[in-house]
N, C-alpha and C positions, 0 to 999 in steps of 0.2 A: 171773813167780814163781808157783810152784804152792803148794799148801797146806803141803807140807813146808818149803819155803823160808820161808814166812810164819811157821810155828811156830818154826823155828830162829831167825829174826830176833826174834820176840817174846820167846823165852826168853833170848837173849843180851842183849837190852835190859834185861831184868829183872835178870840176873846175868851179867855178862861174865866173871866169874872162874870159873865152873863148868868142870869138866873136859870134854873132848870125850866121854869115856865117860858122864858124867852127862847131858850134852846129848842124846846118842844114845838113852840109856835113856828120858829124858823124852819125846822125840819119837817113839820107837818104831821106830828105824832102827839099822842097824849102825854102829859107831863109824867105820869107814872111809867110809861114806856121809855121816855127819855132818861128818867132816873135809873131804871133797871138796865138799860143798854149802856149807859155811862158806867155804872157799877160793874157790869160784866167786862167792859173794856179795861177797867182798872184791875180787876181780878185776873184777867188773862195776861196782864203785863203790857198791853198795848199802850195804855196811858200810864206813864211812870210817875207823874206828879204834876202839880200846878205851881208855877213860880212867877215872880215879877221880872220882866225884862228890864235891863238897866242900860242906860246910855253912858258908856265909858267916858265920853268927852265931858258930860255933865258932872262926872266924878273927878274930873281933872286928870284923866288918864287917856289922852288923845292919841298917843303913839302906841301902835300895836306892832308886834313882831313875832316871827316864828323862829325859834331857836332849836337848831339841830344839834344833838349831843350824841357822841360815841363814847361808850364807857368800857372799862376793863377792870376787873376780869369780866368776861362775858359769861354770865350765869344768870339763872332765873332769879336768884336771891339778890344779886347786885342790881339787875334791871328793875325789879319790883321795889327795892329799897329806894333807888333814885326816883322812880316814878312817884312813889308815895311822898318823898320829901319835896319834890318839885310841886306836887299838887297842893301842899300846905303853904307855899309861899304866897303872900298877898298879891303879888304881881301876876300870878298865874291864872289864866282863864281856862286852860285845858291842857292835858298831857296825853300824848299818843305814843304807844309803843309801836314801832314800825319796823319794816324790813328794809334791806338795802344797806347803804354805807353807814347810816346812823341807826342808833338804837331807840332814841326818843325824839319826839318833836314836841316842843313846849310853846304854847300860845300865851303870850303875855301882853298886858296893857300897862303902860307907864306914862308919867307926866311929860317926858321930853326925851329927845335923843341923847342928851347928856346923861340923864338918869339911866337910860337903857345901856349906854356904854359902861357906866360905873357898875351897874347890876351885872353885866356880863363879865367884865374884867375882875371885879372885886369879889363877887359872890359865886360865880360859876367857873370861870377859867382856872381858878386856884384849887378847885377840888381835885384831889389826887386821882380819883377814879375816872375823871373826865379826860379822855385823850384827844378829843377834838370838839370844839364848840363853834358853830357857825350861826350867824344871825342874819335874818332877812326881814327888813322892815316892810310892813304891810301898808300899801298905799290906800287900799279900799277894802272893806269887808262887808259883804252882804250875806245875811243869814236868811235862808228861805223861810217864809212865814208859816209854811205847813209841810208836813211829811205825810206820805201815804204809801200804800202798797204799789209796787210796780205793776203796770198793766200786763195782761196775758200776752199782748202783742210784743212788748219789750222782752219779756221772758222767752217767748218763742224765737224772736230774732236773735237773742243772746245764745240760745242753744244751737241755732243754725250756724251762727258765725264762729262760735268758739268750741263747738264740740258736742 
C-alpha cells in the first residue's frame, strides 16, 4: 500500500458513505483513479465491506460485558461448535477464540445487569460443555475510528525488542 491507498482507506473508514467524487477530491486524485484504487483494495481483501455503525445504547443494549468460557472436551470441533453457536445469539457482538485459561471470549451487549445475570446463569452456565464461565462488565468501550498498517518504525522496534 502506498500513501494514496492509505489515505483512501483512512477516509473510507471515517465515512464509508461519501461519494467517489468526494473521496477523489479529498485525496487529490481523479475520480477514476479513486474508483480503481478502492476496487483494488477490495479485491486484495484490505477492505472487507461497508457497514452501518450502530449505537448499542440507542438499541436499548447499554450494558456490555466480556464473557470468558472454558469448555470440555477440548477439541477443534467442540470449540468451533461453541464459537458458532455463541455468534448466532442476538446478544453477541463478537466471539474470540483465545489462548490461556479460557477457550472463548464473548463480547455481548444487553439491556441491563439483570438481563446479563439471567443470560449467563440460564443460558450459558447450564451448558454441559462449559466448565467455567466468568463475566466482566465493560465500563467503557472505544473502538478506533480507523485501522492502518503498522509503521516500519514500529515493526523495526518490535523485531529489535522481541527477537
